[in-house]
C-alpha positions in Angstrom: -10.2 12.3 17.8 -7.0 12.5 19.8 -3.6 12.6 18.1 -2.7 9.1 19.3 -6.0 7.7 17.9 -5.3 9.5 14.6 -1.8 8.1 14.3 -3.0 4.6 15.2 -5.9 4.7 12.6 -3.5 6.1 9.9 -1.1 3.3 10.7 -3.8 0.6 10.3 -5.1 2.3 7.1 -1.5 2.4 5.7 -1.0 -1.3 6.2 -4.3 -2.2 4.7 -3.6 -0.1 1.7 -0.2 -1.7 1.3 -1.9 -5.0 0.4 -3.8 -3.1 -2.3 -0.7 -1.4 -3.8 1.8 -4.3 -3.7 0.5 -6.2 -6.8 0.6 -3.1 -9.0 2.9 -3.5 -11.9 4.4 -6.8 -10.8 6.0 -8.9 -13.5 7.7 -12.2 -13.0 10.6 -13.6 -15.0 8.4 -15.3 -17.6 6.3 -12.2 -18.2 9.4 -10.0 -18.5 11.2 -12.5 -20.8 14.2 -12.9 -18.4 15.8 -16.3 -17.9 15.7 -17.7 -14.3 18.9 -18.8 -12.8 19.4 -21.9 -10.7 18.0 -21.5 -7.2 15.8 -18.6 -8.0 12.0 -18.6 -7.8 10.4 -18.2 -11.2 7.4 -16.3 -9.8 9.5 -13.7 -8.0 9.1 -10.1 -9.3 11.9 -8.9 -11.6 11.7 -5.3 -10.5 9.3 -4.8 -7.6 9.7 -0.9 -7.5 9.1 -0.8 -3.7 9.9 2.9 -3.2 7.4 3.8 -5.8 4.8 1.6 -4.1 5.6 3.0 -0.7 5.0 6.5 -2.1 1.8 5.5 -3.8 0.6 3.7 -0.7 1.3 6.7 1.5 -0.7 9.0 -0.8 -3.6 6.5 -1.0 -3.6 6.0 2.8 -3.6 9.8 3.3 -6.7 10.1 1.0 -8.5 7.3 2.8 -7.6 8.7 6.2 -8.9 12.1 5.3 -12.2 10.5 4.2 -12.4 8.5 7.4 -11.6 11.6 9.5 -14.3 13.7 7.8 -16.9 11.0 8.3 -15.8 10.4 11.9 -16.1 14.2 12.5 -19.6 14.3 10.9 -20.8 11.4 13.1 -19.3 12.9 16.2 -21.1 16.2 15.5 -24.5 14.6 15.4 
């Protein structure tokens, strides 16, 4: 696998894993017991913790990419 293919595949895996990680730990205003101000969406997350999710997503994507890379290498060797 070339370096450009590896980067492209990692990028795709990272974005797919992001959809898995985004809902982790999300609490809306009602669940958190916070009152909603006028003009605010009641279902919006109170504290989305995006940096924590980006870090978790990067680690998850790295693990998935390593698994894909090993399987790809095994298939190419046969």
